N, C-alpha and C positions, 0 to 999 in steps of 0.2 A: 504494500500500500504506500504509494508515494505521498510525501507530506503535503504537496500542493493539492492533493485530492481529499485531504482530511478536512472535515468541517468541525469536528469536536474530538477532543481527546482528554483523558484524565490520567494522572500519575499518582500512585501511592495513596489512594483514597482510603481514609479511615473515618469511621463515625462511631462515637462513643456517647452513651447517655448515662447520666447520673440517675440512680434508682431512688425514688422517694422512699423515705422511711427507713432506709438502710444506710447507716453511717459509712461514708467512704466507699460505698458499693457502686460499681459502674458496669454497664453492659456494653461490650464492644460488638457492634452489629456488622460493620465493614472493616476488613483487615488487610488493607494494602492492595487496592484494585487498580489495575492499569487497563485502559481500553481505548482503542482508536475507532472512530466511526467515519466512514468515507461517504462522499456524496453518492446518493442513490442506493445506499446499502440498507438492507433489512436485517436487523439483528433480533434474535429471540433469546430471552433469558427465562429459564424455568427454575422452579425450586419450591420448597415447602413454604407454607404460610409462616411469616415471621423470620424468614431467612435473610431479609435485607433487600429484596428485589425493589420494592417500592421506594425504600430509602435511597438506594442508588439512583433510581430514576429521577427522584426529586432533586438530588444533587446535580446530576447531569443537566437537568432542565433549568437550573438556577432558582428553584423554589426553596432550596435548603443549602446550607454550607457545610462542607466537611469539617471534621475535627482536625484532620491533618491531610495534606495532599493538595493538589491543584487540578482545576478543570479549565481547559482552554477552549474558547470559541474561536476557531481558526488560530490566530496567534494572540488573541486577547485573553489575558488571565482574569477569569471571573472573580477570583478572590480579591482583586484590586478594584472591583466595581462596587459602587454604592447601590442601595436598594432601588433607587430611581432608575439608574442606568440598567440594572438587571431587568426591571420591569419593562423598560423600553426595548431591550434586546429580545425578551420573550415575546412581546407583542409583535415584533417585526419578523422574527426568524423561527419561532418555535410554536408548535401546536401540541395540545394535550388532549388525550382521551382517557377518561377515568372509568372505573367499574360502574359507578353510578353516573348517569348522563348529566345531571345537574342542569337540565334545561329549565328555563323560566316558564312556569305553567301558564301564565297569563298571556304569553306571546305565542304567535304562530311559529311553525318551523322556519319560515323565511325570516321572520323577525329575530329569532334566536341566532340565526347565522349572520344576520346583519350587524348584530351588536358589537362583535370585536372589530369590525370594519369601522363602525362609527366611533368607537372608543379611540381609535387612532386618528380621528379627525375626518373620516370619510363622510360625504354627503349622502343623505338617503337616496337621492336619485342615481347615485353611482353604486352605493352598497346593494341596492335591490337587484339589479341585473347580475352582479357578481354572486350574490347569494343564490339566485335562481340557477346559475350555471353550476355552482358547486353542488347544490342539491340534486341537480340532474346527473352529475357524475357519480352520485351514490344511489341513483335509482329512485329518487323521490320527487320527480317532477309533478306527480299527481297529488302530492301531499303538502304543497307550499303553504296553504292557508289553514292547515290543521294544527291545533294546539297539542301539546304533548299528551294530554289525557285522551285524545282521539286517535293516538298512534299506538301500535303494538310495541312491545319491548325492543324488538329488533329494529323497528323504524325509528324509535327514539334514539337508539344508539347510533344509527346511521346519521341522524341529525347532528349528534354530538361529533361524529367524524367530520361531517361537512363543516361544522363550526370550527373545528381544529384546522381545517384546510383553508378557511376563508381568507386569511392573510397571505396565502401562498407561502407557507413556511418552508425553510430548508430542511427541517427535521420535525418529525412527529413522535412524541413519547406516548405510548399507550399502556396504561396500568390496568391489567386484568380486564380488557375491553369486552370479553365474553363471559365474565364472571356471573352475571345475572341472567344469562340466556340459555335456552334449551339447546340440545346438541345440534339440531338441524339449523337453527338460527345462528348458532355459533359458527357453523361451517360456512354459512352465507357471508357472515361478516369477515371471516378469515379470507375467503376468496376475494371479497371486495378490497381488503387491505393489500393483498398480493397484486391485484390489478392496478390499484392506485400507485403502488410502488413502481410497477413497471411503466405505467403510462405517464405519470407525473414526474418520475425521476427524483422523488423526494425520499430522504432517508427516514426509516422507521426503526424505533427501538421499542420492542414489545416485551413486557414482563407478564407472565401468565402461568397458570396451572395447566393450560391446554397444550399437550404435547404436539398436537397436529400443527401448531404454528411453527414448529421447528423444521417441518418438512420443506416449506417454501422459503425459509430464511437463507440468506447468503452465509451467515454464521450463526451458531447457537451456542449457548453457555448454560451451565447449571450453577446456581448459587449454592455453595457448600461451605459451611464454617466461615462465612463472611468473605469468601473469595469466589472469583469467577473461574469455573473449570470448563475448558472447551469440550464440546460434545463431539 
């Protein structure tokens, strides 16, 4: 992997938490992780609950900071950025999909996808067409005006994927994206993400219990004892 093709890499990432109620007791979740992520690469990380997968994802995406180690966005050291700069970087270059879709129930699918565009200063007349195009790319052209309560679980998660793609990010982090879906719907979402990765050339990092995600990944890892083990 040539350095000029890397968009994100981390070195010697540790994350330790102090345990409440236990004097001087600490829990080390991540223990020296190195990872390079290339443009257009799909990486899958599997592991048991509580193994540190989500913690690593949040650190890579700038939602959390490591106890030790560094994360670089291209050549920018994220540890040197303040919270405002990190928020701007996430808004411009990073998309997130979580296990729970976190859609705003009073807004339609299109309005939910428009929100990140408008937060960045986009005008409604510009955000609307973009939201329509992104929702079409996830197969929801017929659901633009439906609110989350009128959509199936799989459709709600597709809206969440569309929202993550709205700002055309360089990389998308997905944290257990099929965790609340049945097996058939999970397979559909899995195929959707593979297709988006191929067609949009965006990088994806997926942490999941779902072993099927590893089949289409360029690289896959298992989180064991706070470290990434190549599969």
